[in-house]
N, C-alpha and C positions, 0 to 999 in steps of 0.2 A: 504494500499499500504506500503510495507516494502521496505527500502532503505539499501542497503548493503554498508557499508563503504569501500572504496578502501583501500587496504592493501598493495600496492605496487606489483612489479612483483613476479611471482611465483619463486620457487627455481631453475628451469632450465632456466628461464629467467635471474635470477641473475647471474648464472654461465656464461651464454652466454655474458652478459654485462662486467663481470669481465675478462672473457677471452679475449673479444674484446679489453678492455681497457689495459690489460697487453701487448697483441701483438701490440697494438698501440703505447705504451710507448717504447717498444723495437724498433720498426720501427723509431720512432722519434729520439731515441738515435743514431741509425745507420745513419739517414739522417744528423743529426748535427755533428756527429764526421767525417764522411766522407767528407762532405762539407767544415768543418774546415781544414782538411788535404789537400784537393784538392785545396783550395784556399791558404793556407799557404805554407808548404814545397813543394808540387807538383806545385804550382804557376800556376794553370789553370784559365782561365777566369771565371768570376762569373757565367754567364749562363751556360757554359760548366760544371763547378763543381756542380752547383744546379741540371742540368739535370741527371748527373751521380748518385749523392747522391739520388735523387729522385727515380730514377729506382732501385736502390739497396734497398732502404726503402720499395718500393712497393713489391719487391721480398720477402723481409724478412716478411712483413706484410702478403702476400698471403700465404706463407710457414706456418707461425705461425697459421693462421686461418685455413688452410686446414689440417695441422697435429694436431691442438689442438682444438681450439673452435668449429670448424664445421666439425670435423673428420668423423662424421656419416653422413654427407650430401654432401660429396665432389663428384663432377662429374669429370669423366676422360677427358683428352685431354687438349688442350691448350685454349680452348674457355673460361672456367672459369677465367684463369689468364688474358686474354684480356679484359674481361667484368670487372674483378676487377681492372685493370689498368685504364680502362675508368671511373669507379667510382671514383677512386683517383684523376684522371685528373679534373673531375667535382669538387671534394672537393678543389683541389689547386685553381681552377677558383673562387670558393666562397671566399676563403681567399684573393685572389688578388682583387676581386669586393669589399669587405669590406674595404681593404686598399685604393683603388682608390677612393671610395666614401668619405671616411673619409679625405684623403689627398688633393684630387683635388675638390671634390664636396663641402665638408664642410670647407675646408681651415685649418684643423687641421694638421699642418705640422711639429710638433715637433717629435723628436725621440720617445718619450714617447707615443705620440698619435699613430704614425705608429705602434708601438709594440702593443698597446692595440687593435687597429682595425684589424691588420692583425694576430697576434700571439694569442689573447685572444678571442675576438668576432668572427674573421673570423675562427679561429681554432675550436671554440665550434660549429658554425653553420655547418662547414665542417665534423666535427665528426659525427653530427647527420645525415647528408646526407650519409657519408661513412657507418655507421652502417646500415642505412635503405637499401641502394643500395646493401651492402654486403649480408646481409640476404635475401633480396628479388630477387636479380638477379643472384648472384654468388653461394651462398650456401643455395638453397631452400630446406626446409624440406617438404616431402610429408605430405599433411593433415594440414600444418600450414597456417592458414588463419587469417587475420586481425592483430590486436595488438599484441605486444610481452608481454603485461602486463597480459593477461588473460589465 
């Protein structure tokens, strides 16, 4: 019996991961900048500002993935954007759940604990969910089955 050592993702999978990460960073920057502007100079309420910045970031992320990372697997119409938005809402829920468990369930109430649970642990888990949901439900490639590593 021979065992093949795992060598990591294939070149197309690496490109997909890198493209997804770059688009995600751009969307994050849009979210942060717009939220900061809307809360500061525009003086909008926190939930209104966050809702608008989240919507803008989702739109930037969808456009970046549709025109870049997944340009060969893009489906026409509004359905893919709606599914993409739903996947991103699920990711946001994961981040909020991590924050709620840490803050209210475990009693870790410092600003640092909130940041680690929501923006580090929550973001990492949400990113995995978003990557999987985006490639599985939004930008499906014909013939692509199973793991992205093989």
